[in-house]
C-alpha positions as CSV (number, residue, x, y, z in Angstrom):
1,M,46.3,18.3,114.8
2,G,47.7,14.8,114.7
3,D,50.7,13.8,112.6
4,T,52.2,16.6,110.5
5,I,54.4,16.3,107.4
6,F,57.1,18.7,106.2
7,V,57.6,18.5,102.5
8,S,60.9,19.6,101.0
9,V,60.7,20.9,97.4
10,A,63.8,22.2,95.7
11,S,62.8,23.9,92.4
12,Y,65.0,25.3,89.6
13,R,63.0,27.3,87.2
14,D,60.4,24.7,87.1
15,D,57.0,25.4,85.6
16,E,55.6,22.2,87.1
17,C,56.2,23.3,90.7
18,P,52.8,24.9,91.2
19,T,51.1,21.7,89.9
20,T,53.2,19.7,92.4
21,L,51.8,22.0,95.2
22,Q,48.3,21.3,94.0
23,Y,48.8,17.6,94.2
24,L,50.4,17.9,97.6
25,F,47.5,19.7,99.2
26,G,44.7,18.6,96.8
27,N,45.4,14.9,97.2
28,A,46.3,14.8,100.9
29,E,43.7,13.3,103.3
30,R,44.7,15.9,105.9
31,P,45.9,18.9,103.9
32,E,45.9,21.1,107.0
33,N,48.7,19.0,108.4
34,I,50.9,19.4,105.3
35,F,53.7,22.0,105.5
36,V,55.9,22.7,102.5
37,G,59.4,24.3,102.4
38,I,60.4,25.5,98.9
39,C,63.8,26.6,97.7
40,Q,62.8,28.5,94.5
41,Q,65.6,29.4,92.1
42,N,64.1,31.5,89.3
43,D,65.2,33.9,86.7
44,M,64.0,37.2,88.2
45,S,64.8,39.5,85.3
46,E,62.1,41.7,83.8
47,D,61.7,39.6,80.7
48,S,61.8,36.3,82.5
49,K,59.0,33.8,81.8
50,D,59.7,31.8,85.0
51,I,56.6,31.4,87.2
52,E,56.2,31.5,91.0
53,C,55.7,28.2,92.8
54,I,52.5,29.2,94.5
55,L,49.0,27.9,94.9
56,P,46.2,29.7,93.1
57,E,44.1,29.8,96.3
58,E,45.0,31.3,99.6
59,K,43.7,28.5,101.8
60,Y,47.0,26.9,102.6
61,K,49.2,30.0,102.2
62,N,50.4,29.8,105.8
63,N,51.4,26.2,105.4
64,I,54.1,27.1,102.8
65,K,57.5,28.7,103.5
66,M,59.6,29.8,100.5
67,M,63.3,30.7,100.1
68,R,63.7,32.7,96.9
69,L,67.0,32.8,95.1
70,K,68.1,34.2,91.8
71,H,68.8,31.4,89.4
72,Y,72.4,32.3,89.0
73,E,72.9,31.9,92.8
74,A,71.9,28.2,92.5
75,K,74.6,25.6,93.5
76,G,72.9,22.4,92.5
77,P,70.3,20.0,94.1
78,T,72.2,19.0,97.1
79,W,72.7,22.5,98.3
80,A,69.1,23.4,97.5
81,R,67.9,20.4,99.6
82,Y,70.0,21.7,102.5
83,L,68.3,25.1,102.2
84,C,64.9,23.4,102.2
85,S,65.7,21.5,105.3
86,T,66.4,24.8,107.2
87,L,62.6,25.5,106.8
88,Y,61.7,22.4,108.8
89,D,59.8,23.2,112.0
90,N,59.6,20.0,114.1
91,Q,56.9,18.4,112.0
92,T,56.3,14.7,112.7
93,Y,57.5,13.5,109.3
94,F,59.9,14.7,106.6
95,F,59.1,14.1,103.0
96,Q,61.5,15.0,100.2
97,I,60.4,15.1,96.6
98,D,61.3,16.9,93.4
99,S,59.3,19.9,92.1
100,H,57.8,18.0,89.2
101,T,56.0,15.3,91.1
102,K,52.4,14.0,91.2
103,L,50.9,12.4,94.3
104,V,48.2,9.9,94.5
105,P,45.0,10.5,96.5
106,G,45.5,10.0,100.2
107,W,49.3,10.0,99.8
108,D,49.9,11.3,103.3
109,K,47.9,8.6,105.1
110,K,49.4,5.9,102.9
111,C,52.9,7.0,103.8
112,I,52.2,7.3,107.5
113,N,50.5,3.9,107.6
114,M,53.5,2.3,106.0
115,M,55.8,3.8,108.6
116,K,53.6,2.7,111.4
117,K,53.3,-0.8,109.9
118,L,57.1,-1.2,109.7
119,K,57.4,-0.1,113.4
120,E,54.5,-2.1,114.8
121,S,55.6,-5.3,112.9
122,G,59.1,-5.0,114.4
123,M,60.8,-4.7,111.0
124,S,62.4,-1.4,112.0
125,Q,62.1,1.3,114.7
126,K,63.8,3.8,112.4
127,P,62.3,3.2,108.9
128,V,62.8,5.3,105.8
129,L,60.7,4.9,102.6
130,S,62.6,5.6,99.4
131,H,62.8,4.6,95.7
132,Y,62.7,6.1,92.2
133,P,59.1,7.0,91.6
134,A,57.4,5.7,88.5
135,A,57.5,8.0,85.5
136,W,54.9,10.3,84.0
137,E,55.1,12.5,80.9
138,P,53.2,15.8,80.9
139,E,52.7,15.8,77.1
140,S,51.0,12.3,77.0
141,Q,49.6,11.6,80.4
142,V,46.8,13.4,82.2
143,G,46.2,12.8,85.9
144,I,47.8,9.9,87.8
145,P,49.3,7.2,85.7
146,K,48.2,3.6,86.2
147,V,51.1,1.3,87.0
148,N,51.0,-2.3,88.1
149,G,53.7,-2.9,90.7
150,V,56.1,-0.6,92.5
151,T,59.5,0.6,91.2
152,R,62.5,-0.7,93.1
153,I,66.2,0.2,92.8
154,C,67.9,-3.1,92.0
155,K,71.7,-2.6,92.4
156,S,74.5,-0.2,92.1
157,F,77.7,0.0,90.0
158,F,81.1,1.7,89.8
159,N,81.2,4.4,87.0
160,D,84.4,5.3,85.2
161,S,85.1,8.1,87.7
162,G,85.2,5.5,90.5
163,M,81.9,6.7,92.1
164,I,79.1,4.3,93.1
165,S,75.9,5.0,91.2
166,F,72.6,3.2,91.0
167,L,72.0,0.8,88.2
168,G,68.6,-0.5,87.1
169,A,65.2,-0.5,88.6
170,E,62.3,-2.7,88.0
171,T,58.5,-2.6,88.6
172,I,57.9,-5.4,91.1
173,E,54.4,-6.7,91.9
174,T,54.4,-7.1,95.6
175,D,52.5,-6.1,98.8
176,E,55.7,-6.1,100.9
177,M,58.0,-3.2,101.8
178,H,61.3,-4.5,100.7
179,P,64.6,-3.7,102.5
180,S,67.0,-1.7,100.4
181,P,70.5,-0.1,100.8
182,Y,69.6,2.8,98.5
183,V,68.0,6.2,99.0
184,A,66.7,8.2,96.1
185,G,66.7,12.0,96.2
186,G,63.3,12.3,94.5
187,F,61.3,10.3,97.1
188,L,62.3,10.1,100.8
189,F,59.8,9.8,103.6
190,C,60.9,9.4,107.2
191,E,60.4,10.7,110.7
192,G,61.6,14.2,111.3
193,S,64.3,12.9,113.7
194,L,66.3,12.0,110.6
195,L,67.1,15.7,110.0
196,K,68.8,15.9,113.5
197,D,70.6,12.5,113.1
198,V,71.6,13.0,109.5
199,P,71.6,16.8,108.7
200,F,72.0,17.9,105.2
201,D,75.6,19.0,104.2
202,P,75.7,22.7,103.0
203,T,79.1,22.3,101.4
204,L,78.4,20.0,98.5
205,D,78.1,22.6,95.8
206,Y,77.0,21.4,92.4
207,L,77.1,17.7,93.4
208,F,74.9,15.5,91.2
209,V,76.4,12.0,90.8
210,G,77.4,10.9,94.4
211,E,74.6,12.7,96.2
212,E,72.4,9.6,96.6
213,I,75.0,7.0,97.6
214,L,76.4,9.4,100.2
215,H,73.0,10.0,101.6
216,S,72.2,6.3,101.6
217,I,75.3,5.5,103.5
218,R,74.9,8.3,106.0
219,I,71.3,7.3,106.7
220,W,72.0,3.6,107.1
221,T,75.1,4.0,109.3
222,A,73.0,6.3,111.5
223,G,70.8,3.3,112.3
224,Y,67.9,3.9,109.9
225,D,66.5,1.1,107.7
226,I,65.6,1.8,104.1
227,F,62.5,0.3,102.5
228,T,60.8,0.4,99.1
229,P,57.1,1.5,99.5
230,N,54.6,-1.3,98.9
231,E,52.6,0.9,96.5
232,N,53.2,3.9,94.3
233,I,52.8,7.2,96.1
234,A,54.4,9.6,93.7
235,F,55.1,9.9,89.9
236,H,58.0,11.8,88.6
237,E,58.6,13.7,85.3
238,Y,62.1,12.5,84.2
239,T,63.1,13.6,80.7
240,R,62.0,17.3,81.0
241,E,63.1,18.2,77.5
242,N,63.4,21.9,76.6
243,K,63.1,22.9,80.3
244,P,65.7,25.2,81.9
245,K,68.7,23.5,83.4
246,I,71.4,24.9,85.6
247,W,74.2,23.7,83.3
248,T,72.9,25.7,80.4
249,D,72.6,28.8,82.6
250,K,76.1,28.8,84.2
251,N,79.5,27.1,84.2
252,Y,80.5,25.2,87.4
253,T,82.5,22.3,88.8
254,D,81.7,19.8,91.4
255,A,85.3,18.7,91.8
256,E,85.6,19.7,95.5
257,A,82.3,18.1,96.5
258,F,83.0,15.0,94.4
259,R,86.4,14.5,96.1
260,K,84.8,14.9,99.6
261,V,82.2,12.3,98.9
262,K,84.7,9.8,97.8
263,E,86.8,10.4,100.9
264,L,83.7,10.1,103.2
265,I,82.5,6.8,101.8
266,G,85.9,5.2,101.6
267,L,86.5,5.3,97.8
268,S,89.7,7.3,98.2
269,K,92.3,8.0,100.8
270,N,90.8,9.3,104.0
271,N,91.2,13.0,104.7
272,P,92.2,13.5,108.3
273,N,90.4,16.9,108.2
274,L,87.1,14.9,107.9
275,H,87.5,13.0,111.1
276,G,84.6,13.9,113.3
277,Y,83.0,15.8,110.4
278,K,79.5,17.0,111.4
279,Y,78.1,15.8,108.1
280,G,79.9,12.5,108.0
281,L,78.8,9.0,108.5
282,G,76.7,7.7,111.4
283,N,78.1,5.8,114.4
284,V,75.4,3.1,114.9
285,R,76.6,0.9,112.0
286,S,80.0,0.8,110.2
287,L,80.8,1.6,106.6
288,E,82.1,-1.9,106.1
289,D,78.7,-3.3,107.3
290,Y,76.9,-1.1,104.8
291,Y,79.0,-2.4,101.9
292,H,78.4,-5.9,103.0
293,F,74.7,-5.3,103.2
294,A,74.6,-3.7,99.7
295,G,76.9,-6.4,98.2
296,I,79.5,-3.8,97.2
297,D,83.1,-5.1,96.8
298,L,85.4,-2.0,97.0
299,E,88.6,-4.0,96.2
300,K,87.2,-5.6,93.0
301,K,84.9,-2.7,92.3
302,K,82.0,-5.0,91.7
303,V,78.4,-5.3,93.1
304,N,77.2,-8.8,93.8
305,K,73.7,-8.3,95.1
306,N,70.5,-7.5,93.2
307,F,67.7,-6.3,95.4
308,C,65.1,-7.1,92.7
309,R,65.9,-10.9,92.8
310,Q,64.8,-13.6,95.2
311,G,67.7,-14.3,97.6
312,L,69.4,-11.1,96.3
313,I,71.2,-13.2,93.7
314,D,72.9,-11.1,91.1
315,D,71.8,-13.0,88.0
316,A,72.9,-10.4,85.5
317,V,76.2,-9.7,83.9
318,D,78.1,-7.3,86.2
319,I,78.9,-3.9,84.8
320,E,82.4,-2.7,85.7
321,Q,83.4,1.0,85.3
322,K,80.2,1.9,83.4
323,P,80.9,5.2,81.6
324,V,79.0,8.2,82.8
325,T,77.7,10.5,80.1
326,E,78.0,14.3,80.3
327,S,74.2,14.5,80.8
328,E,74.3,12.0,83.7
329,V,77.1,14.0,85.4
330,K,75.0,17.2,85.2
331,D,71.5,15.9,85.5
332,P,70.3,13.4,88.1
333,D,66.9,13.3,86.3
334,S,68.7,12.0,83.2
335,V,70.0,9.1,85.2
336,R,66.6,8.5,86.7
337,A,65.0,8.7,83.3
338,W,67.3,6.1,82.0
339,T,66.6,4.0,85.0
340,S,62.8,4.5,85.2
341,Q,61.9,4.3,81.5
342,E,64.3,2.3,79.5
343,H,65.2,-0.1,82.3
344,F,62.0,-0.4,84.3
345,T,60.7,-3.8,83.6
346,N,57.8,-5.8,85.0
347,S,58.6,-8.8,87.1
348,N,57.6,-10.6,90.3
349,A,60.5,-11.1,92.6
350,E,58.7,-13.7,94.6
351,K,57.7,-15.9,91.6
352,S,60.6,-15.6,89.1
353,D,64.3,-15.3,89.1
354,N,64.4,-14.6,85.4
355,V,66.3,-11.6,84.1
356,T,64.1,-9.1,82.4
357,G,64.7,-6.1,80.2
358,S,68.3,-5.3,79.2
359,G,69.8,-8.0,81.4
360,S,68.2,-10.7,79.1
361,I,69.7,-9.1,76.1
362,I,73.1,-9.0,77.6
363,I,72.9,-12.7,78.6
364,I,71.7,-13.8,75.2
365,I,74.6,-12.0,73.5
366,V,77.0,-13.6,75.9
367,I,75.5,-17.1,75.2
368,I,75.7,-16.5,71.4
369,V,79.4,-15.5,71.7
370,I,80.2,-18.6,73.8
371,I,78.4,-20.9,71.4
372,A,80.2,-19.4,68.4
373,Y,83.5,-19.8,70.2
374,L,82.9,-23.4,70.9
375,I,81.8,-24.1,67.4
376,Y,85.0,-22.4,66.1
377,T,87.3,-24.3,68.5
378,L,85.7,-27.7,67.8
379,S,85.6,-27.4,64.1
C-alpha cells in the first residue's frame, strides 16, 4: 500500500465540506492511500438545509470515518480537532485542514516528498509542514487559484488580552522550506507519531484565539521542527460571509480554556495542578528556548523576529497590545482572512529586506511625524 495519510477535517455546518472531500481524493496521486476522519456538526432538525459531508460516489466510502454531532453540541474548533484525532488509525502521515479547502493535483506526493527531503537533507528528523494557506473565494474563483510564491507566517504579537497571536503573513517567492516557530490550524502535515507525542487536548472548550500558539509551543518543545512548505498545496476560503457560525447559534465562553492556555505557555502564574499535565508542553526543548527561537520577549511583551525577513530582522514597527476584535475572538477564519488577504504581500526574502504592505505605510507615517516634529522644533 505504501505511505498512507490520515486527513483530519472538522466541519461546522459547512456546505463546502463535500467539495473538500472531492479535492482530497480527486487530486491525490494515490487516493486509495487517503483516509479521512470527519467531525461533522450539523443542524439535524427536519427543516435544516445543512448537507452531509459525503462523496457523491461510493468508491472511497470505506476510506472515510465520520463522527456526527448535533450543531448545538459543538464546543469549538479545538475540541472538534481532538475528536477527529480519535479516528486516526496508525496511518503514516497526519494532515489537518479545514472543511473549506482546495488541494492541488498530486498534493499527497508533494507533501510526502517535502517531508522526505527535510529528513534526507538532515534539516530535521521530526519535520512538520504548516502555514496559512493562500486564499480562494468561491464566488469569484473557479478551480485552483494561481499564486506566485508561498504564504509564510511572519511574526506574532501580544493582543490586549495578553495572548500571543500571529501577525502578518507574506507571499514569498522561494524554493526553500523555511524554518518557522508557528503552526496554523488550517494546514498541518506531519508524521503520525506526532499524535502520540503531542495528543490533542479534549478540555479546551470553545477556544479560538490561543489554539495555534499553544499547539506551536507543544509541538516545538516535543522536538519537532516546523517548516513552511516550498509550494502551495492548499487554498482556504477565509471570509465565509453569510455562512453558519457557532457564535450565532449559541452562547458560550472560552474563559476556562483561555486561562489554561496562558498558564501552560507561561503568560500567567503557573497552576500547580498542571504540573505533569498530559496535554502540556514537551520535554525535549524548553519553553524559554521556544521564546528565544521565536523572538518573543515575555517581559517587554514584544516580538523582535520577523520570519519573512532575511536574517529574521524585524524591520517593521512593533505592535504592542494589538486590540482583538469580537470577530477575531470568535472566529479564527476572520483572523486568517485579515492575515491572508489584506496583509499578504508579494516579496522575496532572499533578495529584499524592504517592508511591504501595511508595514510600509506605518513607517511612512512615522517618518512624516518625525520630520514634522523636527521642522516645528527648529523653526
